[in-house]
C-alpha positions as a printed NumPy array, in Angstrom:
array([[  0.054,  33.753, -37.656],
       [  0.433,  33.673, -41.445],
       [  2.626,  30.445, -41.219],
       [  0.166,  28.658, -39.405],
       [ -2.759,  29.457, -41.521],
       [ -1.248,  28.505, -44.243],
       [ -0.054,  25.019, -42.573],
       [ -3.566,  24.622, -41.536],
       [ -4.837,  24.806, -45.234],
       [ -2.326,  22.229, -46.228],
       [ -3.729,  19.766, -43.422],
       [ -7.196,  20.48 , -44.528],
       [ -6.439,  19.526, -48.348],
       [ -4.515,  16.589, -47.369],
       [ -7.732,  15.597, -44.968],
       [-10.033,  15.819, -48.222],
       [ -7.721,  13.964, -50.238],
       [ -7.516,  10.826, -47.898],
       [-11.343,  11.113, -47.735],
       [-11.67 ,  11.052, -51.567],
       [ -9.206,   8.313, -52.014],
       [-11.098,   6.156, -49.364],
       [-14.277,   6.94 , -51.341],
       [-12.722,   5.499, -54.58 ],
       [-10.994,   2.816, -53.034],
       [-14.18 ,   1.961, -51.198],
       [-15.862,   1.174, -54.754],
       [-12.787,  -1.374, -55.563],
       [-13.387,  -3.204, -52.484],
       [-14.635,  -6.348, -54.024],
       [-11.799,  -6.34 , -56.464],
       [ -9.34 ,  -9.037, -56.667],
       [ -6.903, -10.077, -53.838],
       [ -3.777,  -8.563, -55.646],
       [ -5.514,  -5.597, -56.423],
       [ -6.626,  -5.359, -52.933],
       [ -3.058,  -6.099, -51.783],
       [ -1.739,  -2.856, -53.934],
       [ -4.885,  -0.75 , -52.539],
       [ -4.137,  -1.411, -49.146],
       [ -0.486,  -0.791, -49.251],
       [ -1.369,   2.496, -51.134],
       [ -3.609,   3.574, -48.498],
       [ -0.636,   3.156, -45.979],
       [  1.63 ,   4.943, -47.815],
       [ -0.758,   7.882, -47.929],
       [ -1.32 ,   7.965, -44.138],
       [  2.274,   7.481, -43.417],
       [  3.333,  10.376, -45.21 ],
       [  0.505,  12.824, -43.939],
       [  1.393,  11.516, -40.428],
       [  4.79 ,  12.088, -41.153],
       [  4.446,  15.713, -42.23 ],
       [  1.765,  16.159, -39.242],
       [  4.923,  15.124, -36.735],
       [  7.568,  17.537, -38.658],
       [  5.019,  20.366, -38.431],
       [  4.616,  19.76 , -34.512],
       [  8.78 ,  19.531, -34.251],
       [  9.11 ,  22.751, -36.049],
       [  7.19 ,  24.262, -33.543],
       [  8.634,  22.773, -30.395],
       [ 12.31 ,  23.474, -32.199],
       [ 11.222,  27.007, -32.534],
       [ 10.518,  27.278, -28.751],
       [ 13.49 ,  25.32 , -27.6  ],
       [ 15.607,  28.11 , -29.733],
       [ 13.896,  30.94 , -27.957],
       [ 14.721,  29.154, -24.701],
       [ 18.072,  28.731, -25.342],
       [ 18.575,  32.332, -26.88 ],
       [ 17.14 ,  33.873, -23.679],
       [ 19.309,  31.512, -21.804],
       [ 22.399,  32.739, -23.577],
       [ 21.72 ,  36.015, -23.166],
       [ 21.344,  35.506, -19.093],
       [ 24.407,  33.811, -19.112],
       [ 26.368,  36.515, -20.77 ],
       [ 24.936,  39.021, -18.833],
       [ 26.289,  37.348, -15.582],
       [ 29.536,  36.587, -16.802],
       [ 30.143,  40.272, -17.973],
       [ 28.562,  41.369, -14.249],
       [ 31.318,  39.171, -13.043],
       [ 34.151,  40.042, -14.812],
       [ 33.37 ,  43.656, -13.967],
       [ 33.423,  42.788, -10.304],
       [ 36.839,  41.226, -10.933],
       [ 38.231,  44.23 , -12.433],
       [ 36.679,  46.517,  -9.941],
       [ 38.56 ,  44.151,  -6.997],
       [ 41.694,  44.38 ,  -8.699],
       [ 41.662,  47.97 ,  -8.524],
       [ 40.345,  48.056,  -5.191],
       [ 42.815,  45.565,  -3.864],
       [ 45.368,  48.44 ,  -5.518],
       [ 44.126,  50.775,  -2.954],
       [ 44.994,  48.161,   0.251],
       [ 47.976,  47.28 ,  -1.45 ],
       [ 49.423,  50.944,  -1.129],
       [ 47.48 ,  51.95 ,   1.328],
       [ 50.72 ,  52.166,   3.973],
       [ 51.893,  55.203,   2.292],
       [ 50.074,  57.579,   4.623],
       [ 51.533,  60.788,   2.977],
       [ 48.968,  59.851,  -0.088],
       [ 45.744,  59.893,  -0.688],
       [ 43.821,  57.1  ,  -3.3  ],
       [ 40.969,  57.438,  -5.264],
       [ 39.921,  54.683,  -7.659],
       [ 38.815,  56.244, -11.301],
       [ 37.727,  54.922, -14.752],
       [ 39.129,  55.629, -18.129],
       [ 36.463,  57.306, -20.149],
       [ 38.716,  57.616, -23.145],
       [ 42.584,  57.157, -23.832],
       [ 44.477,  58.044, -27.073],
       [ 47.327,  55.883, -28.331],
       [ 48.374,  56.522, -31.777],
       [ 50.088,  59.622, -31.114],
       [ 53.608,  61.029, -29.847],
       [ 51.663,  63.352, -27.328],
       [ 48.765,  60.767, -25.966],
       [ 46.267,  61.943, -23.086],
       [ 43.426,  60.197, -20.81 ],
       [ 40.166,  61.171, -19.619],
       [ 39.162,  60.047, -16.172],
       [ 35.919,  59.711, -14.643],
       [ 36.514,  61.846, -11.415],
       [ 36.979,  65.109, -11.02 ],
       [ 37.389,  68.047,  -8.695],
       [ 34.132,  67.485,  -6.879],
       [ 35.886,  63.716,  -6.029],
       [ 39.086,  65.61 ,  -4.823],
       [ 41.055,  65.139,  -7.665],
       [ 43.947,  67.756,  -7.966],
       [ 46.141,  68.582, -10.754],
       [ 49.614,  66.385, -10.468],
       [ 47.839,  63.606,  -9.064],
       [ 49.484,  60.594, -10.209],
       [ 47.605,  57.831, -11.904],
       [ 48.918,  54.252, -11.115],
       [ 47.594,  50.448, -11.434],
       [ 48.806,  47.248,  -9.998],
       [ 51.266,  46.98 , -12.63 ],
       [ 52.418,  50.455, -12.735],
       [ 52.407,  54.168, -13.731],
       [ 49.738,  55.299, -16.326],
       [ 50.176,  59.214, -16.386],
       [ 49.773,  62.336, -14.061],
       [ 46.658,  64.903, -13.752],
       [ 47.193,  68.106, -16.308],
       [ 43.559,  69.466, -15.322],
       [ 40.512,  68.929, -13.862],
       [ 36.411,  69.67 , -14.277],
       [ 33.867,  69.341, -11.803],
       [ 33.63 ,  65.927, -12.865],
       [ 36.169,  64.716, -14.924],
       [ 40.225,  65.06 , -15.541],
       [ 42.479,  65.221, -18.208],
       [ 45.775,  63.646, -17.893],
       [ 49.198,  63.112, -19.761],
       [ 49.596,  59.568, -20.348],
       [ 52.845,  57.756, -19.749],
       [ 52.628,  57.076, -23.466],
       [ 53.535,  60.747, -24.322],
       [ 56.99 ,  62.373, -25.562],
       [ 56.975,  64.778, -22.734],
       [ 56.462,  62.376, -19.816],
       [ 59.456,  61.341, -17.815],
       [ 59.281,  59.042, -14.637],
       [ 61.827,  59.172, -11.972],
       [ 62.528,  55.309, -11.62 ],
       [ 65.28 ,  53.061,  -9.792],
       [ 66.863,  49.651, -10.744],
       [ 65.832,  47.469,  -8.322],
       [ 64.822,  48.584,  -4.697],
       [ 68.599,  49.7  ,  -4.248],
       [ 69.938,  50.582,  -7.569],
       [ 70.715,  53.905,  -9.417],
       [ 67.944,  56.214, -10.631],
       [ 67.29 ,  57.607, -13.768],
       [ 64.555,  59.086, -16.012],
       [ 62.053,  56.485, -17.456],
       [ 60.51 ,  57.466, -20.423],
       [ 58.032,  55.565, -23.339],
       [ 59.799,  54.446, -26.212],
       [ 57.64 ,  56.366, -28.693],
       [ 56.315,  53.227, -30.491],
       [ 54.867,  50.337, -28.339],
       [ 52.035,  49.886, -25.736],
       [ 54.359,  48.521, -23.112],
       [ 57.83 ,  49.736, -23.815],
       [ 59.939,  52.205, -22.401],
       [ 63.4  ,  53.354, -21.913],
       [ 65.644,  53.644, -18.466],
       [ 68.08 ,  56.658, -19.239],
       [ 71.284,  58.154, -17.556],
       [ 72.364,  55.082, -15.402],
       [ 76.142,  55.55 , -14.845],
       [ 78.206,  52.987, -16.285],
       [ 79.612,  51.696, -12.743],
       [ 76.292,  50.304, -12.007],
       [ 75.778,  46.289, -12.608],
       [ 72.012,  44.764, -13.539],
       [ 70.973,  41.813, -16.02 ],
       [ 68.083,  41.641, -18.056],
       [ 65.047,  40.536, -16.316],
       [ 65.497,  42.966, -13.202],
       [ 62.529,  44.873, -12.159],
       [ 62.353,  48.695, -12.505],
       [ 60.519,  50.399,  -9.626],
       [ 59.166,  54.056,  -8.965],
       [ 62.043,  55.804,  -7.088],
       [ 60.008,  58.145,  -4.598],
       [ 62.315,  61.009,  -5.674],
       [ 59.095,  62.763,  -6.882],
       [ 56.307,  64.296,  -4.93 ],
       [ 53.717,  62.477,  -7.001],
       [ 54.409,  58.913,  -6.941],
       [ 54.976,  56.426,  -4.085],
       [ 58.478,  54.821,  -4.026],
       [ 58.606,  51.183,  -4.926],
       [ 55.8  ,  50.572,  -7.303],
       [ 57.083,  47.951,  -9.973],
       [ 56.894,  49.432, -13.499],
       [ 58.796,  47.201, -16.034],
       [ 61.518,  44.55 , -16.345],
       [ 64.808,  45.683, -17.793],
       [ 65.952,  43.878, -21.43 ],
       [ 68.671,  44.944, -23.373],
       [ 70.851,  47.88 , -22.946],
       [ 73.403,  50.35 , -24.586],
       [ 75.887,  53.186, -23.82 ],
       [ 75.092,  56.39 , -24.776],
       [ 78.159,  59.131, -25.719],
       [ 80.537,  56.81 , -23.537],
       [ 78.799,  57.847, -20.095],
       [ 75.634,  56.241, -19.388],
       [ 73.739,  53.341, -19.781],
       [ 70.432,  53.388, -21.739],
       [ 68.141,  50.327, -20.941],
       [ 65.038,  48.79 , -22.704],
       [ 61.951,  48.084, -20.382],
       [ 58.996,  46.278, -20.865],
       [ 56.321,  47.956, -18.91 ],
       [ 54.271,  45.361, -16.963],
       [ 51.27 ,  47.464, -17.631],
       [ 49.932,  47.178, -21.158],
       [ 48.116,  50.378, -22.016],
       [ 46.368,  48.487, -24.843],
       [ 44.308,  46.914, -22.226],
       [ 43.872,  49.24 , -18.922],
       [ 40.622,  50.513, -17.974],
       [ 40.483,  51.157, -14.485],
       [ 43.301,  53.147, -12.23 ],
       [ 43.793,  54.865,  -8.96 ],
       [ 44.592,  58.457,  -8.574],
       [ 47.569,  59.141,  -5.773],
       [ 47.629,  62.465,  -4.678],
       [ 50.294,  63.389,  -2.103],
       [ 48.968,  65.5  ,   0.912],
       [ 52.818,  67.016,   1.102],
       [ 53.096,  68.051,  -2.279],
       [ 52.401,  71.742,  -1.924],
       [ 54.286,  72.343,   0.811],
       [ 57.16 ,  70.227,  -0.523],
       [ 56.968,  72.656,  -3.733],
       [ 56.605,  75.586,  -1.613],
       [ 59.893,  74.674,   0.213],
       [ 61.975,  74.106,  -2.976],
       [ 60.699,  77.491,  -4.49 ],
       [ 61.86 ,  79.318,  -1.453],
       [ 65.17 ,  77.492,  -1.213],
       [ 65.803,  78.389,  -4.756],
       [ 64.878,  82.048,  -4.645],
       [ 67.225,  82.525,  -1.421],
       [ 69.917,  81.108,  -3.964]])
């Protein structure tokens, strides 16, 4: 409001100035033709400047309204874009459940990552689902692009999990769908790097082969693609150690699916009884 009153005073002063100029010029109206020419020209210049100033003021207020409208429109577009991207991510997560629903021995529960550490050798994950949602310790955590970790403890509404990016985490993985099985572990450095170890020398493979979950664990379903093989080396003259580029980059993961093997407790009980008898 202060800006408008200031502009109003400028317009009033300009009007007074014009009236005084007209009064002064009327006194010279009977002067020579040359004087009248320059007087008329001067009057036209003053009128043109005042008119131009008024137009600029009008343009200023219109421009502010236009900018406000554009700002509101930009906010609305950003809001819609965020909602759309959220729907896309949720659709990807929901499609994962459909993808693996043929494993009838597993229960699938979608979850969001609340917090995830990435800068230590013992990284962890906090998830948005807990015991009230049916989550239990030892549930696996997967995405469309691989294995993320294992639930270690649960509260009513949240779960604490050991991340794949943890030096104590090991996943039973297979070279291709029919190849050798070995432990897949984090490389300890990158957000998308792993090592497939203890692969017997008689096995043949090429860089670019896909690595899958083996199904030898009671935690994860078989045949989930987790990474692509790279360079390899012989360790202690007995086995291969293979670099694996994970399909899931941990720097961008947000939505996950929890998998719980319905028969895991029975399997573990059977294993304990068999070992006790020995």
